[in-house]
BAPA-866117 format. One line per field, with one value per residue (C-alpha): y, z, x; residue number from 1. Coordinates in steps of 0.1 Angstrom, whole numbers, plus 5000, padded with zeros to 4 digits. Layout:
BEGIN
yy <- (Y,...) $
zz <- (Z,...) $
xx <- (X,...) $
i <- (NUM,...) $
//
This chain:
BEGIN
yy <- (8517,8534,8553,8542,8514,8492,8493,8463,8441,8444,8415,8396,8370,8334,8307,8273,8244,8228,8202,8219,8208,8226,8257,8257,8252,8281,8303,8295,8300,8334,8344,8333,8349,8382,8381,8376,8404,8382,8382,8347,8359,8369,8335,8317,8338,8330,8293,8294,8313,8285,8258,8275,8276,8240,8228,8248,8234,8199,8204,8219,8189,8165,8183,8181,8144,8139,8157,8139,8106,8115,8125,8092,8073,8093,8087,8050,8049,8067,8045,8014,8027,8006,7975,7950,7925,7934,7928,7951,7958) $
zz <- (8307,8317,8349,8351,8375,8374,8403,8425,8424,8454,8477,8497,8525,8520,8547,8540,8565,8569,8594,8627,8621,8588,8603,8630,8604,8584,8614,8623,8587,8587,8618,8602,8569,8586,8606,8574,8556,8533,8526,8531,8520,8486,8482,8492,8468,8439,8448,8449,8416,8399,8416,8403,8368,8369,8382,8356,8329,8341,8344,8309,8296,8314,8300,8265,8269,8283,8254,8228,8245,8246,8209,8200,8220,8205,8170,8176,8189,8158,8135,8153,8153,8122,8138,8158,8178,8158,8125,8100,8107) $
xx <- (8215,8182,8175,8139,8132,8101,8077,8079,8049,8026,8032,8006,8008,8000,7997,8012,8012,8046,8060,8070,8106,8107,8092,8119,8146,8133,8132,8168,8179,8162,8181,8214,8207,8197,8229,8249,8231,8210,8173,8159,8124,8137,8153,8121,8100,8124,8122,8084,8083,8104,8083,8051,8064,8075,8042,8023,8045,8039,8001,8000,8019,7996,7965,7980,7987,7952,7935,7956,7947,7910,7911,7927,7901,7873,7888,7890,7854,7842,7862,7848,7812,7804,7818,7797,7817,7848,7831,7816,7780) $
i <- (1,2,3,4,5,6,7,8,9,10,11,12,13,14,15,16,17,18,19,20,21,22,23,24,25,26,27,28,29,30,31,32,33,34,35,36,37,38,39,40,41,42,43,44,45,46,47,48,49,50,51,52,53,54,55,56,57,58,59,60,61,62,63,64,65,66,67,68,69,70,71,72,73,74,75,76,77,78,79,80,81,82,83,84,85,86,87,88,89) $
//
């Protein structure tokens, strides 16, 4: 087990609009977590990290499907280029 520790990544602030009820609930949870000795911010960051990875994965999947669909359509159009009204030209 090494003694060296990785530097923590620099953190930055983001602003996200949420419903007032959720904001209130998060503020209350922060108070409760602090009182119990827990770090709610770390938990939220971890959840946002997982969400970001999932969204990226889904978008990459959609982009892959979209390009495969586009290639199939393009291929069909090229194959049908010699056809006029469904018949050979």
